[in-house]
C-alpha positions as CSV (number, residue, x, y, z in Angstrom):
1,X,0.3,0.0,0.1
2,X,2.7,2.4,1.0
3,X,4.6,1.9,-2.3
4,X,1.5,2.6,-4.5
5,X,0.6,5.9,-2.2
6,X,4.5,6.9,-3.1
7,X,4.8,5.7,-6.6
8,X,1.3,7.7,-7.5
9,X,2.8,11.1,-5.8
10,X,6.2,10.6,-7.7
11,X,4.6,9.7,-11.3
12,X,2.6,12.7,-10.8
13,X,5.6,14.9,-10.4
14,X,4.4,15.9,-6.4
15,X,7.2,17.2,-4.7
16,X,9.3,14.9,-2.1
17,X,8.4,16.9,0.8
18,X,4.4,16.1,0.1
19,X,5.8,12.8,0.3
20,X,7.3,13.0,3.6
21,X,4.5,14.7,4.5
22,X,2.6,11.9,3.6
23,X,4.9,9.3,5.7
24,X,5.2,11.3,8.6
25,X,1.2,10.9,8.7
26,X,1.3,7.4,8.4
27,X,3.9,6.8,11.0
28,X,1.7,8.6,13.5
29,X,-1.0,6.0,12.8
30,X,1.4,2.8,12.5
31,X,3.7,4.3,15.6
32,X,0.5,3.9,18.3
33,X,1.3,0.6,19.4
34,X,5.2,1.0,19.6
35,X,4.5,3.9,21.3
36,X,1.8,2.7,23.8
37,X,4.4,-0.3,24.9
38,X,7.4,2.2,25.3
39,X,5.1,4.3,27.4
40,X,4.3,1.1,29.7
41,X,7.9,0.3,30.0
42,X,9.1,4.2,31.0
43,X,5.9,3.7,33.4
44,X,7.3,1.2,35.4
45,X,9.8,4.3,36.6
46,X,7.5,5.4,39.3
47,X,9.4,8.7,39.1
48,X,7.7,11.2,36.2
49,X,11.3,13.0,36.1
50,X,13.0,9.9,35.8
51,X,10.1,8.4,33.0
52,X,11.1,11.6,31.0
53,X,14.6,10.4,31.5
54,X,14.2,7.3,30.6
55,X,12.3,8.1,27.1
56,X,14.9,10.8,26.1
57,X,17.6,9.0,26.5
58,X,16.1,5.3,25.2
59,X,14.9,7.1,22.2
60,X,18.0,9.0,21.7
61,X,19.5,4.9,21.3
62,X,16.5,4.1,19.7
63,X,17.5,6.5,16.7
64,X,21.0,5.6,16.8
65,X,20.3,1.8,16.4
66,X,17.7,2.9,13.2
67,X,20.2,5.0,11.6
68,X,22.5,1.5,11.9
69,X,19.8,-0.5,10.8
70,X,19.2,2.1,8.0
71,X,22.6,1.9,6.3
72,X,22.9,-1.6,6.6
73,X,19.1,-2.5,5.8
74,X,20.5,-4.0,2.1
75,X,23.0,-6.3,4.3
76,X,19.6,-7.0,6.7
77,X,17.4,-7.6,4.6
78,X,19.5,-11.1,3.4
79,X,18.9,-12.4,6.7
80,X,15.4,-13.5,8.1
81,X,17.2,-14.4,11.3
82,X,16.8,-10.8,12.3
83,X,13.0,-10.5,11.5
84,X,12.7,-13.7,13.6
85,X,14.7,-11.7,16.8
86,X,12.3,-9.1,16.1
87,X,9.0,-11.1,16.8
88,X,10.7,-13.4,19.1
89,X,11.3,-10.0,21.5
90,X,7.9,-8.7,20.7
91,X,6.2,-11.8,22.2
92,X,8.6,-11.8,24.8
93,X,7.4,-8.4,25.9
94,X,3.6,-9.1,25.7
95,X,4.1,-12.6,27.5
96,X,6.1,-11.3,30.3
97,X,3.5,-8.7,30.6
98,X,0.4,-10.6,30.7
99,X,2.3,-12.8,32.7
100,X,4.5,-11.5,35.3
101,X,6.5,-13.1,37.8
102,X,5.8,-13.9,41.3
103,X,7.5,-10.5,42.0
104,X,4.8,-8.5,40.1
105,X,1.9,-10.6,41.7
106,X,2.6,-8.6,45.0
107,X,2.1,-5.0,43.6
108,X,-0.1,-2.7,45.4
109,X,-2.3,-2.3,42.3
110,X,-4.2,-4.8,39.9
111,X,-2.1,-3.0,36.7
112,X,0.1,-5.8,35.8
113,X,3.8,-4.3,35.2
114,X,6.5,-5.7,33.2
115,X,9.7,-6.8,35.3
116,X,11.7,-3.7,35.1
117,X,13.3,-2.0,38.3
118,X,15.8,0.5,37.2
119,X,16.1,3.3,35.1
120,X,19.2,1.4,33.3
121,X,17.4,-1.7,32.6
122,X,14.5,0.6,31.0
123,X,16.8,2.7,28.7
124,X,18.3,0.0,26.7
125,X,14.5,-1.9,26.8
126,X,13.3,1.0,25.1
127,X,16.1,1.3,22.4
128,X,15.8,-2.4,21.7
129,X,11.8,-2.5,21.5
130,X,11.8,0.7,19.1
131,X,14.5,-1.3,17.3
132,X,12.2,-4.7,17.2
133,X,9.2,-2.4,15.7
134,X,11.6,-0.6,13.0
135,X,12.7,-4.0,11.5
136,X,9.1,-4.3,9.5
137,X,9.4,-0.1,8.6
138,X,12.8,0.1,7.5
139,X,12.6,-3.3,5.4
140,X,9.5,-1.9,4.0
141,X,10.9,1.5,3.5
142,X,14.0,0.4,1.1
143,X,11.4,-1.3,-1.3
144,X,9.3,1.9,-1.3
145,X,13.0,4.1,-2.2
146,X,16.4,3.3,-2.7
147,X,17.3,7.2,-1.6
148,X,18.9,6.7,1.7
149,X,18.4,9.9,2.9
150,X,14.9,10.0,2.6
151,X,14.8,6.8,4.5
152,X,16.9,8.5,7.1
153,X,14.4,11.6,7.4
154,X,11.4,9.3,7.6
155,X,12.7,7.5,10.4
156,X,14.1,10.8,12.3
157,X,10.3,11.9,12.0
158,X,9.2,8.4,13.4
159,X,11.3,9.2,16.6
160,X,10.0,12.6,17.0
161,X,6.8,11.6,16.4
162,X,7.1,8.9,18.8
163,X,8.5,10.4,21.7
164,X,5.4,12.7,21.9
165,X,2.7,10.0,21.6
166,X,4.8,7.8,24.2
167,X,4.8,11.3,26.5
168,X,1.0,11.5,25.8
169,X,0.5,7.9,26.6
170,X,2.2,7.7,29.7
171,X,-0.9,10.3,31.0
172,X,-3.3,8.1,29.2
173,X,-2.5,4.9,30.6
174,X,-3.2,6.4,33.8
175,X,-7.1,7.3,32.6
176,X,-7.9,4.1,30.3
177,X,-8.5,0.9,32.3
178,X,-8.0,-1.3,29.2
179,X,-5.5,0.9,27.2
180,X,-2.6,-0.9,28.3
181,X,-4.2,-4.3,27.8
182,X,-4.8,-2.9,23.8
183,X,-1.2,-1.7,23.1
184,X,0.2,-5.2,24.2
185,X,-2.5,-6.7,22.3
186,X,-1.5,-5.1,19.0
187,X,2.3,-5.4,20.2
188,X,1.7,-9.3,20.1
189,X,-0.1,-8.7,16.3
190,X,2.8,-6.9,15.3
191,X,5.1,-9.8,16.5
192,X,3.1,-12.2,14.9
193,X,3.0,-9.9,11.4
194,X,6.9,-10.7,11.6
195,X,6.5,-13.9,12.1
196,X,4.2,-14.7,9.0
197,X,6.6,-11.9,6.8
198,X,9.4,-15.0,7.7
199,X,7.3,-18.2,7.5
200,X,5.2,-17.0,4.8
201,X,6.4,-14.3,2.9
202,X,3.8,-14.2,0.2
203,X,1.1,-13.7,2.5
204,X,2.3,-11.0,4.7
205,X,-0.4,-8.9,6.3
206,X,-0.9,-5.5,4.1
207,X,-0.6,-2.4,6.2
208,X,-4.4,-1.4,5.9
209,X,-5.3,-4.6,7.6
210,X,-2.7,-3.5,10.7
211,X,-4.4,-0.1,10.4
212,X,-7.2,-1.2,11.0
213,X,-6.5,-4.0,13.6
214,X,-4.8,-1.4,15.6
215,X,-7.8,0.5,15.3
216,X,-10.3,-2.0,16.9
217,X,-7.9,-3.0,19.8
218,X,-7.4,1.2,20.5
219,X,-10.9,1.7,20.5
220,X,-11.9,-1.3,22.9
221,X,-9.1,0.3,24.9
222,X,-10.4,3.8,25.2
223,X,-13.8,2.4,26.0
224,X,-13.6,2.6,29.6
225,X,-12.3,5.6,31.7
226,X,-11.4,5.2,35.1
227,X,-13.0,7.8,38.0
228,X,-10.5,10.2,39.7
229,X,-10.4,10.6,43.2
230,X,-11.4,14.2,42.9
231,X,-14.0,13.3,40.3
232,X,-15.7,10.8,42.8
233,X,-16.1,12.8,45.4
234,X,-18.0,15.4,43.7
């Protein structure tokens, strides 16, 4: 789908910056599941200041890894093992979220949490999680264009968008009961999509199906809002 959109505007002589605007809009839509996963990981750090620090440093690391991935993309796409590792990692995150260890079962709240306790555990986890998500998007990008600078600009915009979305989701996770669950279900969907790409490359799930699935789960995620204590007292 992305390839058809870009080819259409390229063939009709539309300026490349307009194509970048389209890619940025699509990046915003497709980054929702990534952003909520990163927000949940950052949220495992209690201090709000440290949460922001974890996101900032983690996404700087994620950006460096993205650039390395983009520059090595023509080599990486030759080896399906990278996508398999990305899929396994994302599915591990989902499993670790829905089936936490005993130490998470004694949490004061009923919220599920990843088994991450320190800032320096969170930062590399954020970077690696974004890299796992980027495997699919970067390989799709090089199928659309061979212009490395264009892919790098798109990846840069993606990181900036991701930072704002993750910061927003950290606040929203406290307000909506099912949002975190919905986010990790979509993370699992992305992991399964990567597995299918490895095992059944001819049966790859189209991007529009991914958008629809993400939209459905996020609609459910926003379906119940928790009542704040200040509101319940009125």
